[in-house]
C-alpha positions in Angstrom: -1.5 20.3 8.4 -4.4 20.7 10.7 -3.3 19.6 14.1 -4.2 21.3 17.4 -2.4 21.2 20.7 -5.7 22.1 22.3 -7.4 19.0 20.9 -7.7 16.3 23.5 -6.7 13.7 21.0 -3.0 12.7 21.2 -0.7 14.5 18.7 0.5 11.3 17.1 -3.1 10.3 16.2 -3.8 13.8 14.8 -0.6 13.6 12.7 -1.4 10.1 11.5 -4.9 11.2 10.5 -3.5 14.1 8.5 -0.9 11.9 6.8 -3.5 9.3 6.1 -5.6 11.9 4.3 -2.6 13.1 2.4 -1.7 9.5 1.4 -5.3 8.9 0.2 -5.2 12.1 -1.8 -2.2 10.9 -3.6 0.2 13.6 -2.3 3.1 11.2 -1.9 2.5 9.1 -5.0 5.7 8.3 -6.8 7.9 9.9 -4.1 9.4 8.9 -0.8 7.4 9.4 2.3 8.7 12.3 4.5 11.5 11.3 6.9 11.1 11.6 10.7 13.2 14.7 10.6 10.9 16.3 8.0 7.8 15.3 10.0 9.2 16.7 13.2 9.9 20.0 11.4 6.6 20.1 9.5 4.4 19.3 12.5 6.7 21.0 15.1 6.8 17.9 17.3 9.3 15.5 18.9 10.9 12.5 17.2 8.9 10.1 19.5 5.6 11.7 18.4 6.5 11.6 14.7 7.7 8.0 15.1 4.5 6.9 16.8 2.5 8.4 13.9 4.6 6.6 11.3 4.4 3.3 13.2 0.6 3.6 13.2 0.6 4.1 9.4 2.9 1.1 9.1 0.6 -1.0 11.2 -2.3 0.0 8.9 -0.1 -1.1 6.0 -0.3 2.3 4.3 3.5 2.8 4.3 6.5 0.5 4.3 10.0 1.2 5.5 12.9 -0.3 3.6 16.2 -0.3 5.6 18.7 2.0 4.0 16.3 3.2 1.3 13.5 5.2 3.2 9.8 5.0 3.7 7.3 4.6 0.9 3.6 4.7 0.4 2.2 1.4 -0.5 0.1 1.1 -3.6 -3.6 0.6 -3.1 -3.2 -2.8 -4.9 -0.5 -4.0 -2.4 -2.5 -2.8 0.6 -5.7 -4.4 -0.4 -4.0 -7.7 -1.4 -2.3 -7.9 2.0 -5.5 -7.1 3.9 -7.4 -9.7 2.0 -4.8 -12.4 2.8 -4.7 -11.3 6.4 -8.5 -11.5 6.6 -8.4 -15.1 5.3 -5.8 -16.1 7.8 -7.9 -14.5 10.6 -11.0 -16.4 9.5 -9.0 -19.7 9.8 -7.8 -18.7 13.2 -11.3 -17.9 14.4 -12.6 -21.3 13.1 -9.7 -23.1 14.9 -10.5 -21.2 18.2 -14.2 -22.1 17.9 -13.4 -25.7 17.5 -11.1 -25.6 20.5 -13.7 -23.8 22.5 -16.3 -26.4 21.7 -13.9 -29.1 22.8 -13.3 -27.3 26.1 -17.0 -26.9 26.6 -17.6 -30.6 26.0 -14.9 -31.6 28.5 -16.2 -29.1 31.1 -19.7 -30.5 30.7 -18.4 -34.0 31.2 -16.5 -33.0 34.4 -19.4 -31.1 35.8 -21.7 -34.1 35.1 -19.3 -36.3 37.1 -18.0 -38.2 34.1 -14.2 -38.0 34.8 -11.9 -38.6 31.8 -9.7 -41.6 31.7 -6.4 -41.4 30.0 
């Protein structure tokens, strides 16, 4: 667990990077992900720091927490399917924003040109 308190990078980012490598290496495959208490002990850090590292991995969709059951590493198939569908949704949002921006530009151009809109 290579983390350094002398490293200028925040501890939670160092811990998340180490856990990310361990996840990708398959270390937690078929087992529960370590608890916050285990992470605090293993990395000799506070609960808040361990929690921030875990939250980052959850945001990256590498792990999932199930209330009352624990935290688990997501399979590569689950993670890639989720990221693909999230990417498709993002593309739709970008297109919608582009269309809105074009409409705003058109209206602004009309206002600047002295063509007031009538309702």
